C-alpha positions as CSV (number, residue, x, y, z in Angstrom):
1,X,97.3,74.5,115.9
2,X,95.3,74.4,112.9
3,X,97.5,73.3,109.9
4,X,96.9,74.3,106.3
5,X,94.5,71.9,104.7
6,X,93.6,71.7,100.9
7,X,91.1,74.2,99.5
8,X,88.7,71.5,98.7
9,X,87.2,69.4,101.4
10,X,88.6,65.9,101.8
11,X,86.6,62.6,101.9
12,X,86.2,62.8,105.7
13,X,84.7,66.4,105.6
14,X,82.3,65.3,102.8
15,X,81.3,62.3,104.8
16,X,80.7,64.5,107.8
17,X,78.6,67.0,106.0
18,X,76.6,64.2,104.6
19,X,76.0,62.9,108.1
20,X,74.7,66.5,109.3
21,X,72.2,66.5,106.4
22,X,70.7,63.1,107.1
23,X,70.8,63.1,110.7
24,X,72.5,59.7,110.6
25,X,75.5,59.0,113.0
26,X,78.7,57.9,111.3
27,X,81.7,56.8,113.2
28,X,85.0,58.5,112.4
29,X,88.6,57.8,113.7
30,X,90.0,60.7,115.9
31,X,92.4,61.5,113.2
32,X,89.5,62.0,110.7
33,X,87.9,64.3,113.3
34,X,91.2,66.3,113.5
35,X,91.3,66.6,109.8
36,X,87.6,67.8,109.7
37,X,88.0,70.4,112.5
38,X,91.3,71.8,111.0
39,X,89.5,72.2,107.7
40,X,86.7,74.2,109.3
41,X,89.1,76.3,111.4
42,X,91.2,77.1,108.3
43,X,88.2,78.2,106.4
44,X,86.7,80.2,109.3
45,X,83.7,78.0,109.8
46,X,83.8,78.0,113.5
47,X,80.4,76.8,114.2
48,X,80.9,73.6,112.1
49,X,84.3,73.2,113.8
50,X,82.6,73.3,117.2
51,X,80.0,70.7,116.1
52,X,82.7,68.4,114.8
53,X,84.6,68.9,118.2
54,X,81.4,67.9,120.2
55,X,80.7,64.9,118.2
56,X,84.4,63.8,118.2
57,X,84.6,64.0,121.8
58,X,81.4,62.0,122.2
59,X,82.9,59.2,120.1
60,X,86.6,59.7,121.4
61,X,86.4,61.2,125.0
62,X,90.0,60.4,125.8
63,X,91.5,62.1,122.7
64,X,93.8,64.8,123.9
65,X,94.2,66.1,120.3
66,X,90.4,66.8,120.1
67,X,90.3,68.4,123.6
68,X,93.3,70.7,122.5
69,X,91.2,71.6,119.4
70,X,88.5,72.4,121.8
71,X,90.7,74.7,123.8
72,X,91.9,76.4,120.5
73,X,88.3,77.4,119.7
74,X,87.7,78.6,123.3
75,X,90.7,80.7,123.1
76,X,89.6,82.1,119.6
77,X,86.4,82.9,121.2
78,X,87.9,84.6,124.3
79,X,86.6,82.1,126.6
80,X,89.8,82.1,128.4
81,X,88.9,80.9,131.9
82,X,87.2,77.7,130.8
83,X,90.2,77.2,128.3
84,X,92.7,77.4,131.2
85,X,90.8,75.0,133.3
86,X,90.9,72.4,130.5
87,X,94.6,73.0,129.9
88,X,95.1,72.3,133.5
89,X,93.4,68.9,133.2
90,X,95.2,68.1,130.1
91,X,98.7,69.0,131.6
92,X,98.0,66.3,134.3
93,X,97.4,63.8,131.5
94,X,100.3,64.8,129.2
95,X,102.8,67.3,130.7
96,X,105.1,67.2,127.8
97,X,102.7,68.1,125.1
98,X,103.8,71.3,123.4
99,X,100.5,72.2,122.1
100,X,99.5,72.8,125.7
101,X,102.2,75.4,126.2
102,X,101.4,77.0,122.8
103,X,97.6,77.4,123.9
104,X,98.7,78.8,127.1
105,X,101.0,81.3,125.4
106,X,98.0,82.3,123.1
107,X,95.9,83.0,126.3
108,X,98.7,85.2,127.6
109,X,99.1,86.9,124.3
110,X,95.2,87.7,124.5
111,X,95.8,89.2,127.9
112,X,98.6,91.3,126.4
113,X,101.2,89.6,128.6
114,X,103.6,89.0,125.7
115,X,106.6,88.2,127.8
116,X,104.9,85.3,129.5
117,X,103.7,84.0,126.0
118,X,107.4,84.2,124.8
119,X,108.5,82.2,128.0
120,X,105.9,79.5,127.2
121,X,106.6,79.3,123.6
122,X,110.3,78.9,124.3
123,X,109.3,75.9,126.7
124,X,107.3,74.5,123.8
125,X,110.5,74.7,121.6
126,X,112.3,72.4,124.1
127,X,109.5,69.9,123.7
128,X,109.3,69.5,119.9
129,X,111.3,68.9,116.9
130,X,108.9,70.5,114.6
131,X,109.4,74.1,115.5
132,X,108.2,76.0,112.4
133,X,104.9,77.1,113.8
134,X,106.2,78.1,117.1
135,X,108.8,80.3,115.7
136,X,106.0,82.1,113.6
137,X,104.2,82.6,116.9
138,X,107.3,84.0,118.5
139,X,107.8,86.3,115.7
140,X,104.4,87.7,116.2
141,X,104.8,88.0,120.0
142,X,108.0,90.0,119.4
143,X,106.1,92.2,117.0
144,X,103.7,93.0,119.7
145,X,106.6,93.8,122.0
146,X,108.1,96.1,119.2
147,X,111.3,93.9,119.4
148,X,111.8,93.9,115.6
149,X,115.2,92.3,115.7
150,X,114.0,89.2,117.5
151,X,110.8,89.1,115.4
152,X,112.9,89.2,112.3
153,X,115.2,86.3,113.6
154,X,112.2,84.0,114.3
155,X,110.5,84.8,110.9
156,X,113.9,84.1,109.3
157,X,113.8,80.7,110.7
158,X,110.3,80.1,109.2
159,X,111.5,81.1,105.8
160,X,114.6,78.9,106.1
161,X,112.3,75.9,107.1
162,X,109.8,76.6,104.2
163,X,110.9,78.8,101.3
164,X,107.5,79.2,100.1
165,X,106.2,80.7,103.4
166,X,105.6,84.1,101.9
167,X,103.7,85.4,105.0
168,X,106.9,85.0,107.0
169,X,109.1,86.5,104.2
170,X,106.8,89.6,104.2
171,X,107.3,89.8,107.9
172,X,111.1,89.6,107.7
173,X,111.0,92.5,105.1
174,X,108.5,94.4,107.5
175,X,111.1,94.1,110.3
176,X,114.0,95.2,108.1
177,X,111.9,98.1,107.0
178,X,110.9,99.3,110.5
179,X,114.6,99.1,111.6
180,X,115.2,101.1,108.5
181,X,117.8,98.6,107.4
182,X,117.1,98.7,103.7
183,X,120.6,97.5,102.9
184,X,120.0,94.5,105.1
185,X,116.7,93.7,103.3
186,X,118.4,94.0,100.0
187,X,121.2,91.4,100.9
188,X,118.7,89.0,102.5
189,X,116.4,89.2,99.5
190,X,119.3,88.8,97.1
191,X,120.5,85.7,99.0
192,X,117.0,84.4,99.0
193,X,116.7,84.8,95.3
194,X,120.0,82.9,94.6
195,X,118.1,79.9,95.9
196,X,114.7,80.8,94.4
197,X,115.3,82.8,91.3
198,X,111.8,82.7,90.0
199,X,110.1,84.1,93.1
200,X,107.9,86.9,92.1
201,X,107.3,87.9,95.6
202,X,110.9,88.3,96.5
203,X,111.6,90.2,93.3
204,X,108.7,92.4,94.0
205,X,109.9,93.2,97.6
206,X,113.4,93.7,96.4
207,X,112.2,96.3,93.9
208,X,110.4,98.1,96.8
209,X,113.7,98.3,98.7
210,X,115.6,99.7,95.8
211,X,112.7,102.2,95.4
212,X,113.0,103.2,98.9
213,X,116.7,104.0,98.4
214,X,115.7,105.9,95.1
215,X,117.8,103.4,93.2
216,X,115.4,103.4,90.3
217,X,117.2,101.4,87.6
218,X,117.6,98.6,90.0
219,X,114.1,98.7,91.1
220,X,113.0,98.5,87.5
221,X,115.1,95.4,86.9
222,X,113.6,93.8,89.9
223,X,110.1,94.5,88.9
224,X,110.8,93.2,85.5
225,X,112.0,90.0,86.9
226,X,108.9,89.7,89.0
227,X,106.8,90.1,85.9
228,X,108.9,87.5,84.0
229,X,108.4,85.0,87.0
230,X,104.6,85.8,87.0
231,X,103.2,87.9,84.1
232,X,99.9,88.4,86.0
233,X,101.5,89.9,89.1
234,X,99.5,93.0,89.4
235,X,101.7,94.5,92.2
236,X,104.7,94.3,90.1
237,X,103.1,96.3,87.2
238,X,101.8,98.9,89.6
239,X,105.1,99.4,91.3
240,X,107.0,99.4,88.0
241,X,104.7,102.2,86.8
242,X,105.7,104.2,90.0
243,X,109.4,103.8,89.1
244,X,108.7,105.0,85.5
245,X,107.0,108.0,86.8
246,X,109.9,109.0,88.9
247,X,112.1,108.7,85.7
248,X,109.7,110.8,83.8
249,X,108.6,108.0,81.5
250,X,104.9,108.7,81.8
251,X,103.6,106.9,78.6
252,X,105.4,103.7,79.7
253,X,104.1,104.2,83.3
254,X,100.6,104.7,82.1
255,X,101.0,101.4,80.0
256,X,101.9,99.5,83.1
257,X,99.1,100.9,85.1
258,X,96.7,100.1,82.3
259,X,97.9,96.5,82.4
260,X,96.6,96.3,86.0
261,X,93.2,97.3,84.8
262,X,93.2,94.4,82.2
263,X,94.3,91.8,84.7
264,X,92.0,92.6,87.4
265,X,88.8,94.7,88.2
266,X,89.7,98.3,87.7
267,X,91.0,99.9,91.0
268,X,90.6,103.7,91.9
269,X,94.4,103.9,92.7
270,X,95.4,102.8,89.2
271,X,93.1,105.5,87.7
272,X,94.5,108.1,90.1
273,X,98.1,107.4,89.0
274,X,97.1,107.2,85.3
275,X,95.6,110.7,85.8
276,X,98.7,112.2,87.5
277,X,100.7,110.8,84.6
278,X,98.6,112.5,81.9
279,X,98.6,115.8,83.9
280,X,102.5,115.7,84.1
281,X,102.4,115.2,80.3
282,X,100.2,118.3,80.0
283,X,97.3,116.3,78.7
284,X,94.6,118.0,81.1
285,X,91.5,116.4,79.3
286,X,92.9,112.7,79.8
287,X,94.0,113.7,83.4
288,X,90.5,115.0,84.2
289,X,88.8,112.0,82.7
290,X,91.0,109.6,84.9
291,X,90.5,111.6,87.9
292,X,86.8,111.4,87.5
293,X,87.0,107.7,87.0
294,X,89.0,107.4,90.3
295,X,86.0,108.8,92.2
296,X,83.5,107.0,90.2
297,X,85.2,103.7,91.0
298,X,85.5,104.5,94.7
299,X,83.4,107.5,95.9
300,X,84.7,107.2,99.4
301,X,88.3,107.6,98.3
302,X,89.2,111.0,99.8
303,X,92.4,111.2,97.9
304,X,90.4,111.0,94.6
305,X,88.4,114.2,95.6
306,X,91.6,115.8,96.8
307,X,93.6,115.2,93.5
308,X,90.5,116.9,91.6
309,X,90.7,119.8,94.0
310,X,94.4,120.2,93.3
311,X,93.9,120.0,89.6
312,X,91.2,123.0,89.7
313,X,93.4,124.9,92.2
314,X,96.3,124.9,89.9
315,X,93.9,126.1,87.1
316,X,92.8,128.9,89.5
317,X,89.3,127.6,89.2
318,X,88.8,128.1,92.9
319,X,85.0,127.7,93.1
320,X,85.4,124.1,91.8
321,X,88.3,123.5,94.0
322,X,86.2,124.5,97.1
323,X,83.4,122.2,95.9
324,X,85.7,119.2,95.7
325,X,87.7,119.8,98.8
326,X,84.3,119.8,100.6
327,X,83.7,116.4,99.1
328,X,87.0,115.2,100.7
329,X,86.1,116.7,103.9
330,X,82.8,115.0,104.0
331,X,84.6,111.7,103.8
332,X,87.3,112.5,106.2
333,X,86.7,115.6,108.3
334,X,89.3,115.0,110.7
335,X,92.2,115.2,108.1
336,X,94.1,118.4,109.0
337,X,95.8,118.6,105.5
338,X,92.4,118.9,103.8
339,X,91.4,121.8,106.2
340,X,94.8,123.4,105.4
341,X,94.0,123.1,101.7
342,X,90.5,124.4,102.4
343,X,92.2,127.5,103.9
344,X,94.3,128.1,100.9
345,X,91.2,128.1,98.6
346,X,89.2,130.3,100.8
347,X,92.1,132.8,100.8
348,X,92.3,132.6,97.0
349,X,88.6,133.4,97.0
350,X,89.1,136.3,99.5
351,X,86.8,134.5,101.9
352,X,89.0,135.3,105.0
353,X,86.5,134.2,107.6
354,X,86.3,130.7,106.3
355,X,90.1,130.7,105.6
356,X,90.6,131.7,109.3
357,X,88.2,128.9,110.3
358,X,89.9,126.2,108.1
359,X,93.4,127.1,109.3
360,X,92.3,127.0,113.1
361,X,90.7,123.7,112.3
362,X,93.9,122.3,110.8
363,X,96.0,123.4,113.7
364,X,93.5,121.9,116.2
365,X,93.6,118.6,114.4
366,X,97.5,118.6,114.7
367,X,99.0,120.4,111.6
368,X,101.7,122.3,113.1
369,X,103.7,122.8,109.9
370,X,105.7,126.2,109.6
371,X,103.8,127.4,106.6
372,X,100.5,126.6,108.3
373,X,101.2,129.2,110.9
374,X,102.5,131.7,108.3
375,X,99.7,131.2,105.9
376,X,97.0,131.4,108.8
377,X,98.7,134.7,110.0
378,X,98.6,136.1,106.4
379,X,95.0,135.5,106.3
380,X,94.3,137.6,109.4
381,X,96.6,140.4,108.1
382,X,94.6,140.4,105.0
383,X,91.5,140.7,107.1
384,X,93.1,143.5,109.0
385,X,93.3,141.7,112.3
386,X,96.8,142.4,113.1
387,X,96.6,141.5,116.8
388,X,95.3,138.0,115.8
389,X,98.0,137.6,113.4
390,X,100.6,138.3,116.1
391,X,99.1,135.7,118.4
392,X,99.0,133.1,115.8
393,X,102.8,133.7,115.2
394,X,103.4,133.4,118.8
395,X,101.9,130.0,118.9
396,X,104.0,129.1,115.9
397,X,107.2,130.2,117.7
398,X,106.4,127.7,120.3
399,X,107.1,125.0,117.8
400,X,109.7,126.8,115.8
401,X,111.5,129.2,118.1
402,X,114.5,129.5,115.8
403,X,112.8,130.1,112.4
404,X,113.5,133.6,111.0
405,X,110.4,133.5,108.9
406,X,108.1,134.0,111.9
407,X,110.3,136.8,113.3
408,X,110.4,138.7,110.0
409,X,106.7,138.4,109.7
410,X,106.1,139.6,113.4
411,X,108.4,142.5,112.6
412,X,106.3,143.4,109.5
413,X,103.1,143.2,111.4
414,X,104.2,145.4,114.1
415,X,105.4,148.0,111.6
416,X,101.9,147.9,110.1
417,X,100.6,148.7,113.4
418,X,103.0,151.7,113.6
419,X,104.8,149.9,116.3
420,X,108.5,150.7,115.4
421,X,110.0,149.6,118.7
422,X,108.6,146.1,118.5
423,X,109.1,146.0,114.8
424,X,112.8,146.9,115.3
425,X,113.2,144.1,118.1
426,X,111.8,141.4,115.9
427,X,113.5,142.5,112.8
428,X,117.0,142.4,114.6
429,X,116.0,139.0,115.9
430,X,115.2,137.9,112.4
431,X,118.4,139.1,110.9
432,X,120.4,137.3,113.5
433,X,118.5,134.1,113.0
434,X,118.8,134.1,109.2
435,X,120.2,137.0,107.3
436,X,119.3,135.3,103.8
437,X,115.6,135.3,104.6
438,X,115.5,139.1,104.5
439,X,114.5,138.7,100.9
440,X,111.2,137.2,101.9
441,X,110.6,140.3,104.3
442,X,111.4,142.6,101.3
443,X,108.8,140.8,99.2
444,X,106.1,140.8,101.9
445,X,106.7,144.3,103.3
446,X,108.3,146.3,100.4
447,X,107.0,149.5,102.0
448,X,109.2,149.0,105.0
449,X,112.1,147.0,103.5
450,X,113.6,150.1,101.9
451,X,113.4,152.4,104.8
452,X,116.8,153.8,105.7
453,X,116.8,152.4,109.3
454,X,115.9,148.9,108.0
455,X,118.7,149.0,105.3
456,X,121.1,150.1,108.0
457,X,120.1,147.1,110.3
458,X,120.4,144.8,107.4
459,X,124.0,146.3,106.4
460,X,125.2,145.9,110.1
461,X,123.9,142.4,110.3
462,X,125.9,141.6,107.2
463,X,129.1,143.1,108.4
464,X,128.6,141.3,111.8
465,X,128.2,137.9,109.9
């Protein structure tokens, strides 16, 4: 397995590259070749790693370490059959080499046989005292198997071995989050911080856990400590801004978001958050300015176009709203929420054909929310297509069989069709499902809600409840 080498090439790497440039042949120890190959693998220079392996094996044909690095590259390139044949040969020569088991595990992992990979890694553990890398690989295999508890246990061992192994620390917290054990994550991070009080990564992760539990003062304190530990930590400023937003402290939130813009190249997400803060403060001009900066910074960010759409929709400038929702749809035409928004805007524009098309598209793409069915049915009622509206509501009832809103709306539509029998049946069903929702029926169908027979049904239902 490739170990972490220094960022700058060592003397062996420099000498090797000098050899390649001059076509001279220099002799290197096998250990030097290992260092050279590890350096190239860690920096993604696979072609140079392969060249070093080839020359290394020419100079040291009996080196098992170099042969194992050859296997590692073969596995990386999915040349699994040849890798297995080489491992078979190596196992005859050195049956207790844990790296052989590790590479066999990598092959099984590539073949999606994660149980077999785990079994081999467990065997490798028996053969070595340096178990750090193996626990990391076990953690990944358990993640592939969706066994987050065992994955967490193995990544914890990595962190216990190396407190600066932030990759494993992130994986531990990821497992806690997937298990929805936010309290466990908080306890673990607090224990970690007792030993590493100036770890900005841990403070940042702790703040995110508190944020998930809506413990905003605690989250704010954690992000402040992350910034104290590293005053250039952009993620901490950004997350602190989100907490301040939740607390209604928009000016302070903007200040933190703007800090991220100063520390690094501007990001569309920061502009978006700043725009939202200004909008919540009622400063529409500054909000609009930052929303446009959002899409200027990243024209492919569909959320940027969507927030501009929302801005104009709230201002009832529906023509601009439809222009910008179409921008979002051009980027992500398979997003059902964008089609739903498109339906609302077309409805406001009284363009019922396109509203109908948009809602149908939203449903076809998987948006089955209750208000989608109700809004889609409303559109067809406005377009005087009552039978279509009833069919839409029947589809909605397949997902929400006990929701009174659908029954009340069906009752009203039947009454619009002068079908008092079905209107009465659905109204009785709706009153039984939820008596309090009758007020919604009264607002939607005032011409029927005050009829004597309807009021009698409502009174009888009240008495029965």
